[in-house]
C-alpha positions as CSV (number, residue, x, y, z in Angstrom):
1,M,-105.2,-6.3,129.0
2,C,-108.1,-8.0,127.4
3,A,-107.8,-11.0,125.5
4,H,-110.2,-9.8,123.0
5,A,-108.1,-6.8,122.4
6,A,-105.6,-8.7,120.4
7,S,-107.9,-10.3,118.2
8,P,-108.3,-9.1,114.5
9,T,-111.7,-7.1,113.8
10,P,-114.3,-9.0,111.8
11,N,-113.4,-6.7,108.6
12,L,-109.8,-7.7,108.8
13,I,-110.9,-11.5,109.2
14,L,-113.2,-11.0,106.3
15,D,-110.7,-9.1,104.0
16,G,-108.3,-12.0,104.6
17,I,-111.0,-14.4,103.5
18,R,-112.1,-12.5,100.7
19,A,-108.7,-12.5,99.4
20,R,-108.0,-15.9,99.9
21,L,-111.4,-17.1,98.4
22,R,-110.5,-14.9,95.1
23,S,-107.4,-16.3,94.8
24,Q,-108.8,-19.9,95.1
25,Y,-111.7,-19.1,92.8
26,R,-109.0,-17.7,90.3
27,L,-107.2,-21.0,90.5
28,H,-110.1,-23.4,90.5
29,R,-113.3,-21.7,89.7
30,R,-116.0,-23.7,91.0
31,G,-114.0,-27.2,91.0
32,A,-113.6,-29.4,93.7
33,L,-110.2,-28.0,95.0
34,F,-112.2,-24.6,95.4
35,W,-114.6,-26.3,97.8
36,T,-112.1,-28.0,99.5
37,A,-110.2,-24.5,99.9
38,Y,-113.7,-23.0,101.2
39,Q,-114.3,-25.8,103.7
40,S,-110.9,-25.4,105.3
41,M,-111.2,-21.5,105.7
42,Q,-114.9,-22.2,107.0
43,L,-113.4,-24.7,109.9
44,E,-110.7,-22.0,110.4
45,L,-113.4,-19.5,111.2
46,V,-115.4,-21.7,113.4
47,R,-112.3,-23.0,115.3
48,D,-110.7,-19.5,115.8
49,H,-114.1,-17.4,116.0
50,P,-116.7,-19.8,117.9
51,R,-118.6,-16.8,119.1
52,D,-119.0,-14.9,115.6
53,H,-118.9,-18.1,113.5
54,V,-122.5,-18.1,112.1
55,R,-122.1,-14.2,111.0
56,L,-118.3,-15.1,109.6
57,C,-119.6,-17.9,107.8
58,N,-122.7,-15.9,106.5
59,A,-120.4,-13.4,105.2
60,M,-118.0,-15.9,103.7
61,A,-121.0,-17.4,101.7
62,D,-122.0,-13.7,100.6
63,I,-118.4,-13.3,99.4
64,A,-118.6,-16.4,97.3
65,E,-121.7,-15.1,95.8
66,D,-120.3,-12.1,94.9
67,L,-117.4,-13.8,93.2
68,G,-120.0,-15.7,91.1
69,V,-119.0,-19.0,92.6
70,V,-122.8,-19.8,93.3
71,E,-126.1,-17.9,92.1
72,H,-127.5,-17.7,95.5
73,A,-125.7,-18.3,98.9
74,Q,-127.0,-20.6,101.4
75,L,-126.9,-18.8,104.8
76,I,-126.9,-20.5,108.1
77,G,-128.8,-19.4,111.2
78,N,-129.9,-20.5,114.6
79,R,-133.5,-21.9,113.5
80,N,-133.1,-22.5,109.8
81,A,-131.0,-22.0,106.7
82,V,-132.1,-19.5,104.2
83,S,-130.9,-18.2,101.0
84,T,-130.1,-14.8,99.7
85,L,-132.5,-15.2,97.1
86,R,-134.5,-12.1,96.6
């Protein structure tokens, strides 16, 4: 059995992150405790999904933007950072 077969799919990962971010936003709005929780979740993604961490962290930033935490999410990439500003 492949080790990757047991890992959750990105959508399941993001569903969990979305729920956790929503909960933290309800509790703390844009305060320091929200950002502490955000960074903790981001570190989890990097640790648990090193091969997919850029896409997952960018998706997490998009979720924060959708929640209204930030006006324009700052995305990471291989060459330079970009914004979701359209």
